[in-house]
DRENPA-134368 format. One record per residue (C-alpha): residue in three letters; x, y negated, z negated. Coordinates in Angstrom, 1 decimal. Layout:
BEGIN
SITE  residu       x       y       z
SITE     ALA       X       Y       Z
...
***
This chain:
BEGIN
SITE  residu       x       y       z
SITE     UNK    50.4    21.6    59.5
SITE     UNK    48.3    24.7    59.6
SITE     UNK    46.4    26.9    57.3
SITE     UNK    48.3    30.1    57.1
SITE     UNK    45.6    32.0    55.3
SITE     UNK    41.9    31.0    55.4
SITE     UNK    41.5    32.5    51.9
SITE     UNK    43.6    29.8    50.5
SITE     UNK    40.6    27.5    50.4
SITE     UNK    37.5    27.7    48.2
SITE     UNK    35.4    26.4    51.1
SITE     UNK    37.2    25.8    54.3
SITE     UNK    34.5    23.4    55.6
SITE     UNK    34.8    21.3    52.4
SITE     UNK    38.5    21.2    52.5
SITE     UNK    38.6    20.1    56.1
SITE     UNK    36.0    17.4    55.3
SITE     UNK    38.1    16.3    52.3
SITE     UNK    41.0    15.8    54.6
SITE     UNK    39.1    12.8    56.0
SITE     UNK    37.1    11.6    53.0
SITE     UNK    37.5    11.8    49.2
SITE     UNK    33.9    13.1    48.8
SITE     UNK    31.6    14.4    46.2
SITE     UNK    31.5    17.8    47.8
SITE     UNK    35.2    18.2    47.7
SITE     UNK    35.2    17.3    44.0
SITE     UNK    32.6    19.9    43.3
SITE     UNK    34.6    22.5    45.1
SITE     UNK    37.6    21.6    42.9
SITE     UNK    35.7    21.3    39.7
SITE     UNK    37.5    24.1    38.0
SITE     UNK    40.8    22.3    38.6
SITE     UNK    39.4    19.1    37.2
SITE     UNK    38.1    20.8    34.1
SITE     UNK    41.6    22.2    33.4
SITE     UNK    43.2    18.8    33.1
SITE     UNK    46.6    20.4    33.5
SITE     UNK    48.5    17.8    35.4
SITE     UNK    48.6    14.0    36.0
SITE     UNK    49.1    14.4    39.7
SITE     UNK    47.3    17.4    41.1
SITE     UNK    46.7    17.0    44.7
SITE     UNK    43.2    16.1    45.8
SITE     UNK    43.1    18.8    48.5
SITE     UNK    42.1    22.3    47.7
SITE     UNK    45.1    23.7    49.7
SITE     UNK    48.7    23.5    48.8
SITE     UNK    50.9    21.0    50.7
SITE     UNK    53.8    22.6    52.5
SITE     UNK    56.3    20.3    51.0
SITE     UNK    55.2    20.7    47.4
SITE     UNK    58.4    22.5    46.5
SITE     UNK    60.7    19.9    48.1
SITE     UNK    63.4    18.5    45.9
SITE     UNK    66.3    17.7    48.2
SITE     UNK    67.5    14.2    49.1
SITE     UNK    66.3    12.3    52.1
SITE     UNK    67.1    12.8    55.7
SITE     UNK    67.6    10.0    58.2
SITE     UNK    64.0     9.8    59.2
SITE     UNK    62.4     6.4    58.7
SITE     UNK    59.8     6.0    55.9
SITE     UNK    56.8     3.7    55.8
SITE     UNK    54.6     2.6    52.8
SITE     UNK    51.5     0.5    53.2
SITE     UNK    50.4    -1.2    50.0
SITE     UNK    46.8    -2.6    50.0
SITE     UNK    46.3    -5.4    47.5
SITE     UNK    42.6    -5.2    47.0
SITE     UNK    40.5    -8.3    46.1
SITE     UNK    42.1   -11.0    48.3
SITE     UNK    45.5   -12.1    47.2
SITE     UNK    46.1   -15.9    47.1
SITE     UNK    48.7   -16.4    49.7
SITE     UNK    49.1   -20.1    49.0
SITE     UNK    50.3   -19.4    45.4
SITE     UNK    52.3   -16.3    46.4
SITE     UNK    54.4   -18.1    49.0
SITE     UNK    54.0   -21.8    48.3
SITE     UNK    54.1   -24.2    51.3
SITE     UNK    55.4   -27.1    49.2
SITE     UNK    56.7   -28.7    52.4
SITE     UNK    53.1   -29.4    53.5
SITE     UNK    52.1   -32.8    52.3
SITE     UNK    48.5   -31.8    51.7
SITE     UNK    49.4   -28.9    49.5
SITE     UNK    49.5   -30.7    46.1
SITE     UNK    46.3   -32.6    46.6
SITE     UNK    44.4   -29.5    47.7
SITE     UNK    45.7   -27.3    44.8
SITE     UNK    45.5   -29.9    42.0
SITE     UNK    46.4   -28.3    38.6
SITE     UNK    47.2   -25.0    40.4
SITE     UNK    49.9   -26.5    42.5
SITE     UNK    53.3   -25.0    41.8
SITE     UNK    56.0   -27.6    41.7
SITE     UNK    58.9   -27.1    44.1
SITE     UNK    61.4   -26.8    41.3
SITE     UNK    59.4   -23.9    39.7
SITE     UNK    59.4   -21.8    42.8
SITE     UNK    62.1   -19.4    44.1
SITE     UNK    63.5   -21.2    47.2
SITE     UNK    62.9   -19.3    50.5
SITE     UNK    63.7   -22.2    52.9
SITE     UNK    63.2   -25.9    53.0
SITE     UNK    59.4   -25.5    53.5
SITE     UNK    58.4   -22.4    51.5
SITE     UNK    59.0   -21.3    47.9
SITE     UNK    58.1   -18.0    46.2
SITE     UNK    56.0   -17.8    43.1
SITE     UNK    58.3   -17.7    40.0
SITE     UNK    56.9   -14.3    38.9
SITE     UNK    58.3   -12.6    42.0
SITE     UNK    61.9   -12.5    40.9
SITE     UNK    62.9    -9.1    42.2
SITE     UNK    61.2    -9.8    45.5
SITE     UNK    63.1   -13.0    45.7
SITE     UNK    66.4   -11.2    45.2
SITE     UNK    65.5    -8.8    48.0
SITE     UNK    64.7   -11.8    50.2
SITE     UNK    68.1   -13.4    49.6
SITE     UNK    69.8   -10.0    50.2
SITE     UNK    68.1    -9.7    53.5
SITE     UNK    65.8    -6.8    52.4
SITE     UNK    62.5    -8.7    52.3
SITE     UNK    60.6   -11.2    54.4
SITE     UNK    57.2   -12.9    54.6
SITE     UNK    54.6   -13.4    57.3
SITE     UNK    52.4   -16.4    56.4
SITE     UNK    49.0   -17.5    57.7
SITE     UNK    47.9   -14.0    58.6
SITE     UNK    44.6   -12.2    58.3
SITE     UNK    42.6    -9.3    59.6
SITE     UNK    40.5    -9.9    62.7
SITE     UNK    37.2   -10.0    60.8
SITE     UNK    36.8   -13.2    58.8
SITE     UNK    33.5   -13.1    56.9
SITE     UNK    35.0   -13.2    53.4
SITE     UNK    33.3    -9.9    52.3
SITE     UNK    35.6    -7.6    50.3
SITE     UNK    33.8    -4.5    51.7
SITE     UNK    33.8    -5.6    55.3
SITE     UNK    37.3    -7.0    55.4
SITE     UNK    38.9    -4.1    53.5
SITE     UNK    37.3    -1.7    56.0
SITE     UNK    38.5    -3.9    58.8
SITE     UNK    42.1    -3.9    57.4
SITE     UNK    42.0    -0.1    57.2
SITE     UNK    40.1     0.9    60.3
SITE     UNK    42.2    -1.2    62.6
SITE     UNK    39.4    -2.2    64.9
SITE     UNK    38.9    -5.7    66.5
SITE     UNK    36.3    -6.8    64.0
SITE     UNK    33.3    -4.5    63.8
SITE     UNK    33.0    -2.9    60.4
SITE     UNK    30.6     0.0    60.8
SITE     UNK    30.5     3.3    62.7
SITE     UNK    34.2     4.1    62.4
SITE     UNK    35.1     7.3    60.5
SITE     UNK    38.9     7.0    60.8
SITE     UNK    41.7     4.8    59.6
SITE     UNK    44.5     3.5    61.8
SITE     UNK    47.3     5.2    59.7
SITE     UNK    45.5     8.6    60.2
SITE     UNK    45.0     7.9    63.9
SITE     UNK    48.8     7.3    64.1
SITE     UNK    49.4    10.8    62.8
SITE     UNK    46.8    12.2    65.1
SITE     UNK    48.2    10.4    68.2
SITE     UNK    51.9    11.2    67.8
SITE     UNK    53.4    14.3    69.4
SITE     UNK    53.1    17.4    67.1
SITE     UNK    56.8    17.9    66.9
SITE     UNK    57.7    14.4    65.6
SITE     UNK    59.0    14.2    62.0
SITE     UNK    56.2    12.0    60.9
SITE     UNK    53.5    14.5    62.0
SITE     UNK    55.5    17.5    60.7
SITE     UNK    55.8    16.0    57.2
SITE     UNK    52.5    14.1    57.2
SITE     UNK    51.3    11.3    55.0
SITE     UNK    50.1    10.9    51.4
SITE     UNK    47.7     8.6    49.6
SITE     UNK    48.5     7.4    46.1
SITE     UNK    45.5     7.2    43.9
SITE     UNK    42.0     7.2    45.4
SITE     UNK    41.5     8.0    49.1
SITE     UNK    41.5     4.9    51.2
SITE     UNK    39.9     4.6    54.6
SITE     UNK    43.3     3.8    56.2
SITE     UNK    44.3     7.5    55.9
SITE     UNK    40.9     9.0    56.6
SITE     UNK    40.6    11.1    59.7
SITE     UNK    41.3    14.5    61.3
SITE     UNK    45.1    14.5    60.6
SITE     UNK    45.9    16.3    57.3
SITE     UNK    47.0    14.0    54.5
SITE     UNK    47.6    14.6    50.9
SITE     UNK    46.7    12.8    47.7
SITE     UNK    48.5    12.3    44.4
SITE     UNK    47.2    10.4    41.4
SITE     UNK    49.7     9.2    38.7
SITE     UNK    47.2     9.3    35.9
SITE     UNK    44.0    11.2    36.6
SITE     UNK    44.7    14.2    34.3
SITE     UNK    46.5    14.6    31.0
SITE     UNK    49.4    17.0    30.8
SITE     UNK    48.8    20.3    29.2
SITE     UNK    51.8    21.6    27.3
SITE     UNK    52.9    25.1    26.3
SITE     UNK    51.7    27.5    24.9
SITE     UNK    48.2    26.4    26.2
SITE     UNK    49.6    25.9    29.7
SITE     UNK    51.2    29.4    29.6
SITE     UNK    47.8    30.9    28.6
SITE     UNK    46.0    29.0    31.4
SITE     UNK    48.5    30.2    33.9
SITE     UNK    48.2    33.8    32.7
SITE     UNK    44.4    33.6    32.7
SITE     UNK    44.2    32.4    36.3
SITE     UNK    46.9    34.6    37.6
SITE     UNK    45.0    37.6    36.4
SITE     UNK    41.5    36.5    37.3
SITE     UNK    41.6    33.9    40.0
SITE     UNK    44.6    34.0    42.3
SITE     UNK    43.3    31.2    44.4
SITE     UNK    43.1    28.8    41.5
SITE     UNK    46.4    30.0    40.2
SITE     UNK    48.1    29.0    43.5
SITE     UNK    46.4    25.6    43.4
SITE     UNK    47.6    25.1    39.8
SITE     UNK    51.2    26.1    40.5
SITE     UNK    51.5    24.0    43.6
SITE     UNK    50.0    21.0    41.8
SITE     UNK    52.4    21.3    39.0
SITE     UNK    55.4    21.5    41.4
SITE     UNK    54.3    18.6    43.4
SITE     UNK    53.6    16.6    40.2
SITE     UNK    57.1    17.3    39.0
SITE     UNK    58.5    16.0    42.3
SITE     UNK    56.4    12.8    42.1
SITE     UNK    57.2    12.1    38.4
SITE     UNK    60.9    12.8    38.8
SITE     UNK    63.3    14.9    36.7
SITE     UNK    64.0    13.3    33.4
SITE     UNK    61.9    10.2    34.3
SITE     UNK    60.8     7.7    31.7
SITE     UNK    57.4     6.9    33.1
SITE     UNK    55.2     7.4    30.0
SITE     UNK    55.1     3.8    28.8
SITE     UNK    54.6     2.0    32.0
SITE     UNK    51.4     1.1    33.9
SITE     UNK    49.6     3.2    36.4
SITE     UNK    50.6     0.7    39.1
SITE     UNK    54.3     1.2    38.4
SITE     UNK    53.9     4.9    38.2
SITE     UNK    52.2     4.8    41.6
SITE     UNK    55.2     3.0    43.1
SITE     UNK    57.7     5.3    41.5
SITE     UNK    55.7     8.4    42.6
SITE     UNK    55.4     7.1    46.1
SITE     UNK    59.2     6.6    46.3
SITE     UNK    60.1    10.0    45.0
SITE     UNK    57.7    11.7    47.4
SITE     UNK    59.0     9.7    50.4
SITE     UNK    62.5    10.3    49.3
SITE     UNK    62.3    14.1    49.3
SITE     UNK    63.8    15.7    52.5
SITE     UNK    60.6    17.7    53.1
SITE     UNK    58.3    15.2    51.7
SITE     UNK    55.9    12.8    53.6
SITE     UNK    57.2    10.1    55.9
SITE     UNK    54.3     7.7    55.4
SITE     UNK    52.2     6.7    52.4
SITE     UNK    49.4     4.4    51.4
SITE     UNK    49.1     2.9    47.9
SITE     UNK    46.1     0.8    46.6
SITE     UNK    46.5    -1.9    44.0
SITE     UNK    43.4    -3.5    42.5
SITE     UNK    42.7    -6.8    40.7
SITE     UNK    43.4    -9.6    43.2
SITE     UNK    40.0   -11.3    43.1
SITE     UNK    41.2   -14.2    41.0
SITE     UNK    38.2   -16.6    40.7
SITE     UNK    39.5   -17.8    37.3
SITE     UNK    42.6   -18.2    35.1
SITE     UNK    45.0   -18.5    38.0
SITE     UNK    47.5   -20.6    36.1
SITE     UNK    51.2   -20.6    37.1
SITE     UNK    52.5   -19.4    33.8
SITE     UNK    50.8   -16.7    31.7
SITE     UNK    47.6   -16.7    33.8
SITE     UNK    45.9   -13.8    35.4
SITE     UNK    47.5   -14.3    38.8
SITE     UNK    51.0   -14.7    37.4
SITE     UNK    50.6   -11.5    35.4
SITE     UNK    49.4    -9.6    38.4
SITE     UNK    52.4   -10.8    40.4
SITE     UNK    54.8    -9.9    37.6
SITE     UNK    53.5    -6.4    37.5
SITE     UNK    53.6    -6.1    41.3
SITE     UNK    57.2    -7.4    41.3
SITE     UNK    58.2    -4.7    38.8
SITE     UNK    56.5    -2.1    40.9
SITE     UNK    58.4    -3.2    44.0
SITE     UNK    61.7    -3.0    42.1
SITE     UNK    60.7     0.5    40.7
SITE     UNK    60.1     1.6    44.2
SITE     UNK    63.4     0.3    45.4
SITE     UNK    65.4     2.1    42.7
SITE     UNK    63.5     5.4    43.0
SITE     UNK    63.9     5.6    46.8
SITE     UNK    67.7     5.9    46.3
SITE     UNK    69.5     6.4    49.6
SITE     UNK    66.2     6.4    51.5
SITE     UNK    65.8     2.7    50.8
SITE     UNK    67.9     1.8    53.9
SITE     UNK    65.5     3.7    56.1
SITE     UNK    62.3     2.4    54.4
SITE     UNK    59.8    -0.4    55.2
SITE     UNK    57.1    -1.4    52.7
SITE     UNK    54.3    -3.7    53.9
SITE     UNK    52.1    -5.3    51.3
SITE     UNK    48.8    -6.7    52.7
SITE     UNK    45.4    -7.9    51.5
SITE     UNK    42.0    -8.2    53.1
SITE     UNK    41.9   -12.0    53.0
SITE     UNK    43.2   -15.0    51.1
SITE     UNK    41.7   -17.6    48.9
SITE     UNK    40.2   -21.1    49.4
SITE     UNK    42.8   -23.9    49.8
SITE     UNK    41.0   -25.9    47.2
SITE     UNK    40.5   -24.8    43.6
SITE     UNK    37.0   -24.0    42.3
SITE     UNK    37.1   -25.9    39.0
SITE     UNK    37.6   -22.7    36.9
SITE     UNK    41.4   -22.6    37.3
SITE     UNK    40.9   -20.2    40.2
SITE     UNK    40.1   -19.9    43.9
SITE     UNK    37.3   -18.3    45.9
SITE     UNK    37.2   -16.0    48.9
SITE     UNK    39.1   -17.5    51.8
SITE     UNK    40.8   -16.4    55.0
SITE     UNK    44.5   -16.9    55.7
SITE     UNK    47.0   -15.3    53.4
SITE     UNK    50.5   -13.7    53.4
SITE     UNK    51.9   -10.3    54.2
SITE     UNK    55.1    -9.2    52.3
SITE     UNK    57.7    -6.9    53.7
SITE     UNK    60.5    -5.1    51.8
SITE     UNK    62.9    -2.4    52.5
SITE     UNK    66.4    -1.7    53.6
SITE     UNK    65.2    -1.5    57.2
SITE     UNK    63.6    -4.9    57.0
SITE     UNK    65.3    -7.8    58.9
SITE     UNK    64.7   -10.0    55.9
SITE     UNK    65.6   -13.4    54.6
SITE     UNK    63.0   -15.3    56.6
SITE     UNK    59.4   -16.5    56.6
SITE     UNK    57.6   -15.8    59.9
SITE     UNK    54.8   -18.2    60.4
SITE     UNK    53.0   -20.4    63.0
SITE     UNK    52.1   -22.8    60.3
SITE     UNK    48.6   -24.3    60.9
SITE     UNK    48.8   -27.1    58.3
SITE     UNK    46.7   -27.9    55.3
SITE     UNK    45.2   -31.3    56.2
SITE     UNK    41.4   -31.3    56.1
SITE     UNK    41.0   -31.1    59.8
SITE     UNK    43.4   -28.2    60.0
SITE     UNK    41.6   -25.9    57.5
SITE     UNK    39.5   -23.0    58.7
SITE     UNK    35.8   -23.9    58.1
SITE     UNK    37.1   -26.9    56.2
SITE     UNK    38.1   -24.8    53.2
SITE     UNK    40.7   -22.1    54.0
SITE     UNK    44.2   -21.6    55.4
SITE     UNK    43.7   -20.9    59.1
SITE     UNK    45.1   -17.5    60.1
SITE     UNK    47.4   -17.9    63.1
SITE     UNK    48.8   -14.3    63.1
SITE     UNK    46.6   -11.2    63.5
SITE     UNK    47.6    -8.7    60.8
SITE     UNK    47.6    -6.0    63.5
SITE     UNK    50.5    -7.7    65.2
SITE     UNK    52.5    -7.2    62.0
SITE     UNK    51.7    -3.5    61.8
SITE     UNK    52.4    -3.1    65.5
SITE     UNK    55.8    -4.7    65.1
SITE     UNK    56.8    -2.4    62.3
SITE     UNK    55.4     0.8    63.9
SITE     UNK    57.1     0.0    67.2
SITE     UNK    60.5    -1.0    65.9
SITE     UNK    60.8     1.2    62.8
SITE     UNK    58.9     4.3    63.8
SITE     UNK    59.4     4.1    67.6
SITE     UNK    55.7     4.2    68.5
SITE     UNK    55.1     3.0    72.1
SITE     UNK    52.8     0.2    72.9
SITE     UNK    50.4     2.4    74.8
SITE     UNK    49.6     4.3    71.7
SITE     UNK    49.4     1.2    69.5
SITE     UNK    47.1    -0.7    71.8
SITE     UNK    44.6     2.2    72.3
SITE     UNK    44.7     5.0    69.7
SITE     UNK    46.0     3.3    66.6
SITE     UNK    44.5    -0.2    67.1
SITE     UNK    41.8     0.2    69.7
SITE     UNK    41.1    -2.7    72.2
SITE     UNK    44.1    -4.6    70.9
SITE     UNK    46.1    -5.0    74.1
SITE     UNK    45.9    -8.8    73.7
SITE     UNK    47.4    -8.6    70.2
SITE     UNK    51.1    -8.5    70.8
SITE     UNK    53.5    -6.9    68.4
SITE     UNK    55.4    -9.2    66.1
SITE     UNK    59.1    -8.7    66.9
SITE     UNK    62.1    -9.2    64.8
SITE     UNK    60.7    -7.7    61.6
SITE     UNK    63.0    -4.7    61.6
SITE     UNK    66.8    -4.5    61.6
SITE     UNK    68.1    -3.4    65.0
SITE     UNK    70.0    -0.4    63.5
SITE     UNK    67.1     0.9    61.5
SITE     UNK    64.7     2.1    64.2
SITE     UNK    66.8     5.0    65.5
SITE     UNK    65.1     7.6    63.4
SITE     UNK    62.8     8.7    66.2
SITE     UNK    61.7     7.6    69.6
SITE     UNK    58.4     8.7    71.1
SITE     UNK    57.9     8.8    74.8
SITE     UNK    55.1     6.6    76.3
SITE     UNK    53.3     9.6    77.7
SITE     UNK    53.6    11.8    74.6
SITE     UNK    50.6    10.6    72.6
SITE     UNK    47.6    12.9    71.9
SITE     UNK    44.1    11.8    72.6
SITE     UNK    42.2    10.6    69.5
SITE     UNK    38.5    10.4    68.9
SITE     UNK    37.9     6.9    67.5
SITE     UNK    34.1     6.8    66.8
SITE     UNK    33.1    10.4    66.1
SITE     UNK    31.2    11.3    63.0
SITE     UNK    33.3    11.8    59.9
SITE     UNK    34.0    15.4    59.0
SITE     UNK    32.2    15.1    55.7
SITE     UNK    29.1    13.7    57.5
SITE     UNK    29.0    16.8    59.8
SITE     UNK    29.5    19.0    56.7
SITE     UNK    26.5    17.4    55.0
SITE     UNK    24.4    18.1    58.1
SITE     UNK    25.4    21.7    58.1
SITE     UNK    27.5    21.4    61.3
SITE     UNK    30.9    23.0    61.8
SITE     UNK    33.9    20.9    60.7
SITE     UNK    36.8    21.3    63.0
SITE     UNK    40.4    20.3    62.6
SITE     UNK    43.4    21.9    60.9
SITE     UNK    43.9    21.9    57.2
SITE     UNK    47.1    21.4    55.3
SITE     UNK    50.0    23.7    55.7
SITE     UNK    50.7    26.1    52.8
SITE     UNK    53.8    28.2    51.9
***
C-alpha cells in the first residue's frame, strides 16, 4: 500500500502517525470531516483505502477476525465444567445446572444463551480452548489488555506495536494479506497499531446525511476543497460496502452492526483479509444470573453477532476463522453480589468454516481448592499466544520463525496449538521460512515522534 500522491493527505506526518495510533492530532487534522457527520462509517485515516470501491464476492484467500471481549469474560459460566466435582460448590447460586447447558461433551456444557454458537459447534464450525490466558496475570484490565494485544511475554510498557500489525509488517510484501491489509472495527486497538497501514470503520460514529443536503455538501467540497471531497466520496463508498446493499441494520445494536460490517468488508474480493473488533462490557462484578442477568444478556447479544457475521460472510465463511478472546477470566468463587471479580484462567472461542470444530481443547487443571491459581482462580494451562500461533500457522501459512520472533517476540518456548484448523482450509497461502521482513519491536510510536517534531517514516495507505 503506497501513497500515490502526497497531496492526498492534509498532513502526511499526522496521517502516518494515525496509521499507528488513533490520536488527538489525527482527529484534529480530520475535524472538517467530523463536523460534516455525513456517514456512519467514514474511515479514520485521512487517505482513501485502495479497496474502498470493492464490491465483488470473495476470492479463495483465508480471512481472519480477532474479537477482543474487553472486561474479562467469565470462562466458567461461558463454557461450564459441570464434570468437575468442585464446580457447583464454588459457584453456588451462579452454578448452571447440567441440564440447562448446551452439551459439548461429557464434561463441558455451553451457556444456554449461546444457541447459535452451539449449533456451529455441533456442525463442526466452532470449538473452545479452555483454561487459557495471556502471559501476564496481574488482573489489571489495562495491563492485561495491552499484553493480549502487544503479544509480548509479559511486560506491559514500552511497546508501540501490536502483534497483528507486526504480522502485516513481517510478511512478504506480495502476500495477499499484506496487499489487502487489515481493518479495525470501532476504536483503534493496540493489536493493529504499528507501521503497517491499517484502516478503520465505525458502524455508528456519524449520522447519515440525506439528499438534498448531501448533494449540496458534495457540491461545496468539490468546488472548494478537492482533498476533502475525495475523502468524503471514499468514505461514502466504503461505508456502503460495510453496510451492505439493501441491508436492514438500522434497528440492531452497534455490536451487531460491527459484526455485519466486518463480514462484508472481509467478504469483498479486494477488501481486507484480517480484522479486529472490540466488544466492551464483560466486567461482570454483579447481576451475573443465568437467566435474564447482565452476563446472560451479554452472551445473547454476542451470540447474535456471531450468527450475523456467519450469514454476512456468505461463501467466504468456509475460508474464515474468528477467534474471540478476553484479557482474563473471573474468580472461581462468587463475590456475594451475584457476580465474580477479576480472575485469571478463561476461555477462547473459535468459529468459522475453516475451524476444525466440535471439540473443547483443554489441559484441565481442576477446581479443587488446592488446584486454583492463588487459591481463587481457574489456573491457566494454555498460553493464549499458542492459540494465535496455531491459527496463524495453519490458517494463514505463517512460518514458526516469524511467529516466534516478529509476531510474538521471545516466544520460542510457546508452541503453537495444533489441530484448530481444518486440514483443507490452510491452502490459501504459504509463506517461506526466509521471506519475513525485519520488524522493529520496541521503537517509539510514530505519533510520539510526531509530537516531538521528528520525522515520521513509513508508507501510508494506498489510494486510487
